[in-house]
C-alpha positions in Angstrom: -16.8 -12.0 -7.7 -14.0 -14.4 -9.5 -16.8 -15.2 -12.4 -17.0 -11.7 -13.2 -13.0 -11.1 -13.5 -12.6 -13.5 -15.6 -15.4 -12.8 -17.7 -13.8 -9.6 -17.9 -10.8 -10.3 -18.7 -11.7 -13.1 -21.2 -13.8 -9.9 -22.8 -10.3 -7.3 -22.8 -8.5 -10.6 -24.4 -11.3 -10.9 -27.1 -11.2 -7.3 -27.9 -7.3 -7.2 -28.2 -7.6 -10.0 -30.6 -10.7 -8.8 -32.6 -8.7 -5.3 -33.1 -5.8 -6.5 -34.4 -4.8 -4.9 -37.9 -7.1 -2.5 -37.4 -5.7 0.1 -34.8 -2.6 2.3 -35.3 0.2 2.0 -32.9 -0.3 4.9 -31.3 -4.0 3.6 -30.6 -2.5 0.3 -29.3 0.3 2.3 -27.4 -2.8 4.4 -25.6 -4.5 1.3 -24.9 -1.9 -0.3 -23.3 -1.6 2.4 -21.3 -5.0 1.9 -20.0 -3.8 -1.5 -19.3 -1.0 -0.3 -17.4 -2.8 1.7 -15.3 -5.3 -0.6 -14.3 -2.5 -3.3 -13.1 -3.2 -5.5 -15.8 -0.1 -6.1 -17.0 -0.1 -9.0 -19.4 -2.9 -7.0 -21.1 -0.5 -3.9 -21.5 2.3 -6.5 -22.5 0.0 -7.5 -25.6 -0.5 -4.0 -26.4 2.5 -2.9 -26.3 3.9 -5.8 -28.4 1.4 -5.1 -31.2 2.3 -1.3 -31.0 6.3 -1.9 -31.4 5.3 -4.1 -34.8 3.4 -1.3 -36.0 6.0 1.4 -35.0 9.1 -0.1 -36.8 7.2 0.2 -39.7 6.4 3.9 -39.1 10.1 4.4 -37.9 11.5 3.1 -41.2 9.5 5.3 -43.0 10.5 7.9 -41.2 7.8 8.3 -38.5 6.0 7.3 -35.6 6.2 6.9 -32.3 9.0 3.3 -31.6 10.8 5.2 -28.9 8.4 5.7 -26.8 6.5 2.3 -26.9 9.6 0.7 -26.7 9.9 2.7 -23.5 6.5 1.9 -22.2 7.0 -2.0 -22.9 10.2 -1.6 -20.3 7.9 -0.1 -18.2 5.6 -3.4 -18.1 8.5 -5.8 -17.8 10.0 -3.9 -14.4 6.9 -3.7 -12.9 6.5 -7.5 -13.4 10.1 -7.8 -11.8 11.7 -8.9 -15.7 14.0 -6.9 -15.1 16.4 -8.6 -17.3 14.1 -7.8 -20.1 13.2 -4.5 -18.9 16.7 -3.0 -18.8 18.3 -3.1 -22.6 14.7 -2.1 -23.3 15.7 1.1 -21.6 18.8 2.2 -23.4 16.9 0.7 -26.7 14.6 3.7 -25.9 17.3 6.0 -25.2 18.5 5.5 -28.5 15.9 6.0 -30.6 15.1 8.6 -28.8 18.4 10.2 -29.5 17.6 9.7 -33.4 14.3 11.0 -33.2 15.4 14.5 -31.4 14.1 13.7 -27.6 13.6 16.7 -25.6 15.2 16.5 -22.3 12.1 16.1 -19.8 11.8 12.5 -22.0 15.1 11.3 -21.7 14.9 12.0 -18.2 11.6 10.0 -17.5 13.9 7.1 -19.3 16.6 7.8 -16.6 14.2 7.7 -13.9 12.7 4.3 -15.4 16.2 2.7 -14.5 16.1 4.2 -11.2 13.5 2.1 -10.5 14.8 -1.0 -11.4 18.2 -0.7 -10.3 16.3 0.3 -7.0 14.2 -2.9 -7.2 17.2 -4.9 -8.0 19.3 -3.3 -4.9 21.7 -1.8 -7.0 22.5 1.2 -5.6 25.2 2.1 -6.8 23.5 2.5 -10.7 20.2 3.4 -9.0 22.2 6.8 -7.7 24.1 6.8 -10.9 20.9 6.8 -13.0 19.0 8.9 -10.5 21.4 11.8 -10.7 21.4 11.6 -14.9 17.5 11.8 -14.6 17.6 15.0 -12.2 20.5 16.8 -13.9 18.7 16.0 -17.5 15.2 17.4 -16.0 16.4 20.7 -15.0 16.3 21.8 -17.8 12.5 21.8 -18.0 10.2 22.9 -14.9 11.2 22.6 -11.7 7.9 22.2 -10.3 6.6 19.7 -13.2 5.4 16.1 -11.9 8.3 14.4 -13.5 11.1 16.1 -11.8 9.0 15.8 -8.4 8.3 12.2 -9.5 12.7 11.9 -10.3 13.6 13.9 -6.8 11.6 11.7 -4.9 12.8 8.2 -6.7 16.0 9.7 -5.8 16.2 10.1 -2.2 14.7 6.8 -2.0 17.7 5.0 -3.3 19.7 7.7 -0.6 17.9 6.6 2.2 18.2 2.8 1.3 22.6 4.6 0.9 21.7 5.9 4.2 22.9 9.5 3.0 19.7 10.9 5.3 21.0 14.2 4.9 20.5 14.6 1.2 17.7 12.2 0.9 16.1 15.0 3.3 16.8 17.2 1.6 15.3 16.5 -1.6 12.2 15.3 0.1 11.8 18.4 1.4 12.7 20.5 -2.1 9.6 18.1 -3.0 7.1 19.8 -0.7 9.2 23.5 -1.4 8.4 23.4 -4.9 5.1 21.8 -5.1 2.7 24.0 -7.5 -1.3 24.2 -6.8 -2.6 21.0 -4.9 -3.9 18.1 -7.9 -4.1 14.4 -7.0 -1.3 13.8 -9.1 0.9 16.1 -7.5 -0.6 14.4 -3.9 1.1 11.3 -4.7 4.3 13.4 -5.3 3.4 15.1 -2.0 2.9 12.3 -0.5 6.1 10.0 -1.4 8.1 13.0 -0.3 6.3 12.8 3.1 7.3 8.7 3.5 10.9 9.8 3.0 10.9 11.7 5.4 8.9 9.2 7.6 11.3 6.6 6.6 13.9 9.0 7.7 12.6 9.8 11.4 12.2 5.9 11.6 15.9 5.2 11.2 16.9 8.1 13.6 14.5 6.0 15.9 12.0 9.5 15.7 9.0 7.9 15.9 6.6 10.3 17.0 7.7 12.4 13.6 7.7 9.3 11.8 4.2 8.2 12.5 3.2 11.6 11.8 4.8 12.2 8.3 3.5 8.5 7.2 0.2 8.9 8.4 0.1 12.4 6.1 1.7 10.1 3.2 -0.6 7.4 3.4 -3.8 10.0 3.3 -2.1 12.0 0.5 -0.7 8.9 -1.4 -4.1 7.2 -1.1 -6.2 10.1 -1.7 -4.3 10.2 -5.1 -3.9 7.0 -6.8 -6.9 5.2 -4.6 -6.4 2.1 -2.0 -5.8 -0.9 -5.1 -2.2 0.6 -5.9 1.5 -0.1 -5.3 2.1 3.7 -3.9 -0.8 3.1 -1.0 0.5 -0.3 -0.5 3.9 1.0 0.5 2.5 3.6 2.4 0.4 1.4 4.4 3.6 -0.8 5.2 5.6 2.3 6.4 3.1 2.9 8.7 3.0 -0.6 9.8 6.2 -0.5 10.8 6.4 2.5 12.8 2.9 1.7 14.7 5.1 -1.9 15.9 7.8 -0.4 17.3 5.7 2.1 19.2 3.7 -0.8 20.3 0.6 -0.8 18.4 0.7 -4.4 17.5 -3.2 -4.9 16.5 -3.1 -2.1 13.9 0.4 -2.8 12.8 -0.7 -6.2 11.8 -3.5 -4.5 10.1 -1.8 -2.2 8.2 0.8 -4.8 7.7 -1.3 -7.8 6.3 -3.6 -4.6 4.3 -0.3 -3.7 2.2 0.0 -7.9 1.7 -2.9 -8.4 0.2 -2.9 -5.5 -2.2 0.3 -6.2 -3.3 -0.4 -9.7 -4.0 -4.1 -8.6 -5.9 -1.8 -6.7 -7.9 1.1 -8.3 -8.6 0.2 -12.1 -7.8 2.1 -13.9 -5.1 5.8 -14.4 -6.5 6.7 -10.6 -6.8 9.5 -8.7 -4.8 7.4 -6.0 -3.7 5.6 -9.0 -2.1 8.5 -10.5 -0.5 9.6 -7.2 1.3 6.3 -7.0 2.6 6.0 -10.3 3.6 9.2 -8.9 5.7 6.9 -6.8 7.3 4.7 -8.8 8.2 7.2 -11.4 9.9 9.1 -8.2 11.4 6.1 -7.7 13.2 5.9 -11.4 15.0 9.5 -11.5 15.8 9.0 -8.7 17.5 5.8 -10.0 19.1 7.8 -13.6 20.1 5.9 -15.6 17.5 9.0 -16.9 15.7 7.4 -19.9 13.6 5.2 -17.5 12.0 7.8 -14.9 11.6 10.1 -17.9 10.0 7.9 -18.9 8.2 6.8 -15.6 6.3 11.2 -15.1 5.8 11.3 -18.3 4.1 8.6 -17.2 1.5 10.4 -13.8 1.0 13.8 -15.8 0.2 11.9 -18.1 -2.2 10.5 -15.4 -4.1 14.0 -13.1 -3.7 16.0 -16.3 -5.0 13.6 -16.7 -7.7 13.5 -13.4 -9.4 17.1 -12.0 -8.0 18.8 -15.0 -7.8 21.0 -16.3 -5.0 23.6 -13.4 -5.8 21.5 -11.0 -4.1 21.2 -8.0 -1.5 17.3 -9.0 -0.9 18.7 -12.4 -0.6 21.0 -11.5 2.2 18.3 -9.5 3.6 16.0 -12.6 4.0 19.0 -14.7 4.9 19.7 -12.6 8.0 16.1 -12.5 8.7 15.9 -15.4 9.2 19.2 -15.8 11.2 17.6 -13.4 13.7 14.9 -16.1 13.9 17.0 -19.0 14.6 18.9 -17.0 17.1 15.9 -16.4 19.3 14.6 -20.1 19.0 18.4 -21.0 20.3 19.2 -22.5 17.4 22.9 -21.3 17.4 24.9 -23.7 14.6 21.4 -22.2 12.3 21.7 -18.7 12.8 25.6 -18.5 12.7 25.8 -20.4 9.4 22.7 -17.9 8.1 24.1 -14.5 9.4 28.0 -15.8 7.5 25.8 -16.7 4.8 23.9 -13.2 4.6 27.3 -11.1 5.4 28.9 -13.1 2.4 26.3 -12.0 0.3 25.9 -8.6 1.3 29.9 -8.3 1.0 29.7 -9.6 -2.2 26.7 -7.1 -3.7 27.2 -4.1 -1.6 30.4 -3.5 -0.7 32.5 -4.2 2.6 32.0 -0.6 3.8 28.0 -0.9 3.5 26.5 -0.4 6.9 24.3 -3.7 6.3 27.9 -5.9 6.1 28.4 -3.5 9.8 24.9 -5.0 11.0 25.1 -8.8 9.7 28.7 -8.3 11.2 27.3 -7.3 14.9 24.7 -10.3 14.3 27.2 -12.8 13.9 29.7 -11.5 16.6 27.0 -11.6 19.1 25.8 -15.5 18.1 29.7 -16.2 17.6 30.3 -14.7 21.7 27.0 -17.1 22.6 28.8 -20.1 20.8 32.1 -19.5 22.8 29.6 -19.1 26.3 31.7 -15.4 25.9 28.7 -13.5 26.8 25.0 -14.7 28.8 23.6 -11.6 27.6 20.4 -11.6 25.7 21.0 -8.9 23.1 17.7 -6.3 21.9 15.8 -7.1 19.2 15.2 -4.2 16.5 13.9 -4.8 13.0 14.9 -7.5 11.0 17.9 -8.4 13.1 19.7 -8.8 16.7 20.8 -5.3 16.1 18.3 -2.4 13.8 18.2 -3.6 10.5 18.6 -1.4 7.4 15.1 -0.8 6.3 13.6 -3.2 4.2 10.0 -2.0 3.8 8.8 -2.3 0.1 10.7 -0.5 -2.3 8.1 0.7 -5.3 5.9 3.3 -4.3 6.1 5.2 -7.9 6.1 3.3 -10.7 6.6 5.8 -12.9 4.8 7.5 -15.5 4.6 5.6 -19.3 4.8 7.8 -22.7 1.4 8.5 -24.1 0.1 9.4 -27.0 -2.4 12.4 -27.6 -3.6 11.7 -31.0 
């Protein structure tokens, strides 16, 4: 099977090389879009780069699709977690599009892409700002369009991460209320809205409602985009978390492993979505008392997040808090205190002192400090990835966003 895959990849690369100089920028753009949809990001990047080279000349001649191609290249870089490369391209696409007189839905699409980028980085204030700009810009169009449903879903995800649950729930229910006739693309958006509602119920410890919504989300999303997709993997990850807290260990492990395997197949083993999925599986092992297994997976996640985001990131703070929890349960008090202190400092620096994440880790640090001082001998209850209930840490990439495609 691997030989066939490599042969197909080699054939694709040969075709790209053979067609250089014969295709137009629009044709290269469409070819890149096809590779993007197949999760073949390296090939997609090559096509979009060739399209951009041709489109620069067309732009100078007063025509061409340079803004859309630049946007599509940014989307590839974001999917590959090359966020520093992607961000300036999004703004370049906006500037070029403005010169060409882009309509509002196209502008909204770029802001929507920036929403996903900032959300992946954990920069929630910028993510919300971009999401609200996308929503405001897109309001001039059809409220039931797929573009607007996607914008609403992504902003809802940001608000969940910011613990603004009532606002997130309203957006998710708005998606369900305005959806048009059922089609596969619409099912993806409807499924994503149900996923948001499931996450909200999970945070509020309404596990029966969470399981019901996430079962529906997983079925709709998988039916819309297939099982080999980041969206499906994200839904399985969320559902696995709920199964874990309700004691359905076997099914939870199956779902979480399926999510992890799918994401590794799409992105490779060093992607931040893989790190988030590793955390979900590690949480399960920690709940079951398998601390060595959990620690191994948390350390893998930390290595990935350090590599992608650098040492100063809320994702790194999350991983340190999780490792602190493992150390606590293994009665390594000094190690736990050090890890919680590092996590607290990072969270305070990256998300601000008023964040619920800071409150969570502060509570964890207080518990281990009390243990150190032998003030309390009571064993605290475990919840999620921390001694107390941790903020949602699942894969934050259910919808990749849409590319611009040429119809000619």
